[in-house]
Structures are given as C-alpha cells and as structure tokens.
Backbone as CSV, one residue per row, in Angstrom:
resi,resn,N_x,N_y,N_z,CA_x,CA_y,CA_z,C_x,C_y,C_z
1,UNK,-8.758,19.008,3.027,-9.663,19.204,1.899,-10.956,19.853,2.429
2,UNK,-11.370,20.868,1.804,-12.588,21.530,2.234,-13.811,20.761,1.788
3,UNK,-14.948,20.991,2.439,-16.185,20.313,2.016,-16.513,20.579,0.550
4,UNK,-16.280,21.785,0.082,-16.556,22.106,-1.325,-15.708,21.323,-2.275
5,UNK,-14.409,21.172,-1.922,-13.484,20.378,-2.741,-13.881,18.898,-2.757
6,UNK,-14.318,18.405,-1.631,-14.751,16.989,-1.512,-16.000,16.758,-2.345
7,UNK,-16.955,17.701,-2.330,-18.171,17.588,-3.117,-17.824,17.586,-4.584
8,UNK,-16.902,18.447,-5.029,-16.495,18.468,-6.429,-15.845,17.165,-6.851
9,UNK,-14.983,16.639,-5.951,-14.297,15.382,-6.240,-15.296,14.246,-6.381
10,UNK,-16.295,14.187,-5.490,-17.350,13.154,-5.586,-18.218,13.335,-6.827
11,UNK,-18.489,14.564,-7.185,-19.257,14.839,-8.383,-18.539,14.358,-9.626
12,UNK,-17.217,14.608,-9.688,-16.417,14.134,-10.797,-16.389,12.617,-10.845
13,UNK,-16.298,11.954,-9.673,-16.315,10.509,-9.625,-17.619,9.966,-10.134
14,UNK,-18.739,10.590,-9.743,-20.076,10.150,-10.196,-20.175,10.271,-11.704
15,UNK,-19.670,11.350,-12.271,-19.694,11.513,-13.734,-18.916,10.419,-14.414
16,UNK,-17.763,10.011,-13.863,-16.968,8.961,-14.488,-17.682,7.627,-14.398
17,UNK,-18.448,7.367,-13.315,-19.228,6.127,-13.230,-20.341,6.085,-14.249
18,UNK,-20.976,7.208,-14.500,-22.062,7.291,-15.484,-21.546,6.947,-16.869
19,UNK,-20.289,7.302,-17.163,-19.711,7.094,-18.491,-19.183,5.689,-18.651
20,UNK,-19.141,4.891,-17.615,-18.600,3.530,-17.735,-19.593,2.599,-18.411
21,UNK,-19.045,1.598,-19.107,-19.882,0.573,-19.735,-20.348,-0.419,-18.668
22,UNK,-21.350,-1.200,-19.013,-21.885,-2.189,-18.077,-20.779,-3.195,-17.678
23,UNK,-19.963,-3.568,-18.633,-18.872,-4.525,-18.357,-17.852,-3.918,-17.376
24,UNK,-17.513,-2.659,-17.563,-16.580,-1.996,-16.654,-17.153,-1.898,-15.265
25,UNK,-18.457,-1.643,-15.146,-19.108,-1.573,-13.825,-19.079,-2.923,-13.142
26,UNK,-19.311,-3.985,-13.917,-19.260,-5.338,-13.324,-17.855,-5.661,-12.826
27,UNK,-16.844,-5.274,-13.605,-15.456,-5.527,-13.218,-15.106,-4.743,-11.946
28,UNK,-15.590,-3.498,-11.871,-15.340,-2.680,-10.702,-16.025,-3.278,-9.476
29,UNK,-17.283,-3.732,-9.627,-17.991,-4.369,-8.507,-17.248,-5.616,-8.031
30,UNK,-16.797,-6.436,-8.966,-16.074,-7.670,-8.604,-14.811,-7.335,-7.860
31,UNK,-14.089,-6.307,-8.303,-12.852,-5.918,-7.653,-13.135,-5.403,-6.225
32,UNK,-14.159,-4.588,-6.070,-14.521,-4.084,-4.741,-14.891,-5.239,-3.800
33,UNK,-15.682,-6.197,-4.300,-16.061,-7.373,-3.488,-14.821,-8.138,-3.047
34,UNK,-13.906,-8.355,-3.989,-12.682,-9.068,-3.673,-11.803,-8.295,-2.683
35,UNK,-11.626,-6.985,-2.932,-10.796,-6.156,-2.067,-11.327,-6.070,-0.644
36,UNK,-12.658,-6.209,-0.479,-13.265,-6.159,0.842,-13.215,-7.513,1.544
37,UNK,-12.749,-8.538,0.846,-12.594,-9.859,1.467,-13.850,-10.696,1.452
38,UNK,-14.798,-10.417,0.558,-16.039,-11.153,0.529,-16.059,-12.320,-0.472
39,UNK,-14.948,-12.628,-1.086,-14.880,-13.789,-1.973,-15.134,-15.042,-1.127
40,UNK,-16.159,-15.837,-1.483,-16.510,-17.001,-0.733,-17.477,-16.743,0.407
41,UNK,-17.900,-15.497,0.609,-18.832,-15.138,1.696,-20.200,-15.797,1.455
42,UNK,-20.759,-16.377,2.497,-22.047,-17.017,2.433,-23.067,-16.337,3.300
43,UNK,-24.303,-16.249,2.798,-25.384,-15.669,3.583,-26.732,-16.122,2.990
44,UNK,-27.576,-16.683,3.827,-28.928,-17.044,3.457,-29.050,-17.945,2.240
45,UNK,-28.131,-18.861,2.029,-28.232,-19.782,0.899,-27.540,-19.298,-0.342
46,UNK,-27.006,-18.095,-0.317,-26.257,-17.572,-1.473,-24.819,-17.318,-1.050
47,UNK,-23.913,-17.354,-2.023,-22.521,-17.079,-1.692,-21.828,-16.409,-2.885
48,UNK,-20.847,-15.599,-2.576,-19.979,-15.014,-3.626,-19.030,-16.115,-4.035
49,UNK,-18.892,-16.320,-5.330,-18.014,-17.335,-5.849,-16.607,-17.232,-5.280
50,UNK,-16.000,-18.363,-4.904,-14.611,-18.358,-4.425,-13.640,-18.162,-5.571
51,UNK,-14.065,-18.472,-6.783,-13.188,-18.371,-7.946,-13.302,-17.002,-8.632
52,UNK,-14.523,-16.544,-8.859,-14.792,-15.266,-9.548,-15.712,-14.416,-8.690
53,UNK,-15.201,-13.342,-8.106,-16.011,-12.550,-7.164,-17.148,-11.800,-7.807
54,UNK,-17.269,-11.812,-9.129,-18.381,-11.155,-9.821,-19.609,-12.030,-9.931
55,UNK,-19.548,-13.242,-9.364,-20.701,-14.172,-9.429,-21.235,-14.527,-8.085
56,UNK,-22.571,-14.557,-7.962,-23.219,-14.995,-6.724,-23.846,-16.331,-7.042
57,UNK,-23.611,-17.300,-6.158,-24.075,-18.680,-6.390,-25.156,-19.016,-5.374
58,UNK,-26.212,-19.659,-5.853,-27.282,-20.145,-5.010,-26.868,-21.577,-4.590
59,UNK,-26.085,-21.687,-3.497,-25.517,-22.980,-3.117,-26.477,-23.858,-2.348
60,UNK,-27.562,-23.318,-1.840,-28.499,-24.045,-0.988,-29.839,-24.256,-1.691
61,UNK,-29.883,-23.986,-3.034,-31.095,-24.161,-3.833,-32.268,-23.375,-3.249
62,UNK,-32.006,-22.178,-2.787,-33.019,-21.320,-2.196,-33.873,-20.710,-3.313
63,UNK,-35.177,-20.658,-3.114,-36.092,-20.014,-4.066,-36.411,-18.646,-3.554
64,UNK,-36.791,-17.741,-4.484,-37.108,-16.358,-4.077,-38.290,-16.305,-3.156
C-alpha cells in the first residue's frame, strides 16, 4: 500500500468516526479496551470494570 493510499484509507476511517453516534463510539471504545486485554486493569485507584469494559470504577475511593 502506498503512503497516499494509506492516507486516503485513514481519512475515510476518520469520516466514518465523525458520523458515529455517541453510543456507537462508547461501544467501540469498550470493544477496543476488551480486545486489548484491559478488562479488570487497575491503576492509581481506578479500574476498568471486569464485567463491562465500558465502565471505569473508582475502587480505592480516590478523589480528583
């Protein structure tokens, strides 16, 4: 694939993201998190839910 073809492909992908609804974007983000193996991942008092990867849980009662 040439650089020009790759740029066009990415441009088309960006356009499709812009047209997505907020709910579709949330579902996509949750799927990406799950596919990357971050379900249940913990960091700094927060964790990705083990049940639903679209939710982040404040498990250590950390304040901002």
